[in-house]
Phi, psi and omega in degrees: 000166183289136177234117182245161176283134179250133174249098189306339183276354191287324184193166175296324181293327183288322182295318178300316180299323180295318182286322174301315177304302184299329175288321177300308186293325176308323178278355180064029182263143165278175180295325179291326178290316180296323178300315181303317187288335185246005181075014172250169176280152173297336179293317181291323173302314183296320184293321179290315184297321184271008175080008185267354179211126178294148175288129178274161176304324185284319183294318176300314170301321171297327174297313182297318179295318189288317185263354173067043191250020158053057174077003177303310183289332176289322176298318178294331174283329166302322182293330180297336189253015179259089192284348179276002183265149178289147177306137179098329194291312184305318184295323177305306189297328177303312180289324178298329179291348178234013176285151181269340182209138179227120175253129179219158177220126167230164170218159176097301182224157175301138180292151188308312181300345180248003186279145168283161177296322182295320175299316183292323173301315182294319176300315181296322185289324178296319183293322174300306186296332173284347188080009180276342173223165174272172179291323171302317175297321176296321172298323182293321182296316178299312177305322182290324174302309175312317178290327181291310180297327181295325182289339176276349179261043177273176175237130355283151184288156176287155170272134186244122176254111179247127171244128184238133167302147184293344175300320182306320187267338177266345177287117184275132183232126166082359183100163186307313178312308180297313179304306189304313182296326183284323174303318182289320181298323180295321185290323179297314175309308184298338177274004182272149186295339187248030183229154164226134174237129177224151180251135171270104180297150176304326189297338186282353173049233178288355170286356181287137183294329189231148178243003181224159174298137185220144179223135173234131185246138169248127186266169181303334177267015179071004170295154183252153171209148181227156179221136177227151176216150171256193172295329191264319190203164175246157183228122175257123184253121178257347179293117183298331178295335183269331185282322186296333173289327183291321181292316180301316178299320178298318178296317183295326181295322187292328177280346178260346182283164178292156176296168181287325182297317174302312183301310179302318184296322176292316177291327172304317180299311176296332170293322178292341183276340186285129183294000000 
């Protein structure tokens, strides 16, 4: 079958095809052999691998069964139809779901992996009121977040280091009840044995290392990957030489942020102030 060079960053379809190819080759199967295991032709497998044909839900289920990948391909196929996500983000989430360590920094709102569902719904509802997404897309966005969070509740869990700009916990979202539950959820997160939670105070001003959300992953083979996003797009970086400066800046951010004990005390104070 035809084999083309795949750039996973080119499109979600290319990312799906690259994952399919690497999974197939790890089994030492040809496209024809994978076709026999899934009930499809080798030509069909080739078309999906090379991004010429989108994967159907049925084909994705067959892939997970044949390759023993526990819904990985089904989730990725769903991602292809999730139009409300930034370009590059579904590919990042696929790597996040197998990372052994996750470091993140966000500002403005609590990061998705730490959001309660009601908080996430409130954020999505705001986007609907502004006309930037439909109600159907809002529901899709919240469902996607729930699947992402579920993937991180695996055993053993990844180590998660989270630095939140103080604006994340001071910005009211969804009303007092939603904010109270969200602050409680952050306190619970901070108490877990595999997590670190720090608040970067507003007072650090220009010494804050990042002005945009940043994520750094450590994968099972100890390789590094970073993801950063603007309002328009996300960028996944796989080159270690480019990721190391981001990791260094993250360490610098941690030194200027409040300690976990100080951060928990601040969140607890704000929680007590919620009516």
